[in-house]
N, C-alpha and C positions, 0 to 999 in steps of 0.2 A: 820526109820523106825516107828517112833512114830508117824509120820502124816499120818491119815489115807489115804488122797490126793497123797501122795508116792507111795503106795502099788500098783495102778493103772499106776502108771506114767512110771513106771520099763517096765512095756508091751509096752505102748504108745511111747517110743521113738523109734525114726526111726530105729538103729538098730536091737531095739527086733520087732517092729511091723510090719517089712518087711521081717525079717528072714526067709529063706527055709525051715522052721519046721514047726511041727504042735504045738497047743496049750499045748499038756502034756508035748512035748519036751522043749518048750520053758520054761513053769512052774519049769520044771527040772532044768533049767540051771539058770533061777532067784534064785530058794531056794540055788541052789549048789551056787552060788556067793556070796550068802548073807550071807550062813553060813561058807564058805571058808574065805571070805576076810572083813567080818563086823560082826562076830561072837561076838567081843568086845565090841562094838557098840548095838548090836540088843536088846531090852527092855527084861526083865526076861520074860514076857508073850508073847514074839512073837509067832506069830502060821504062819506057811506055807503060802504061796499063794497057791491058789485053781485052777485047770485046770479051772473051770468056771469062777472065778475072773479075771483071766488071757486072758481069750477069750472075756470075755465081754470089759474089759479096752482096748484090744487090735486094737478093731473094732470102735473106737473112734481116729478120725486123730487125732493128738496133732501135731497140725501147728506151736506152736511157742515153743519149749521146753524151750528156754532160758527165757521167760515171766513165764510159769509155775514154771520154780524151783525157779524164782524169789518169785515170788506169795507162795508158800507152803513150801518153803525151808530156807527161809531169817534166820530163828535162827541157821542153820548149818552151 
């Protein structure tokens, strides 16, 4: 989550973007996952994703998740 581009990615992957829940619920799920399973790797200044951020990102279709990950998560 140190890369800004990855914040929106979490709302854009197919399992998130097409989930039959609203933006607020998806935001809660993503933030829960980040804290529950990644708390030790989150940057100290990490700020939870906002509903607005998730809503904006979710509406941009991610045609090739693997290419996006390769581009922005190369060092992870």
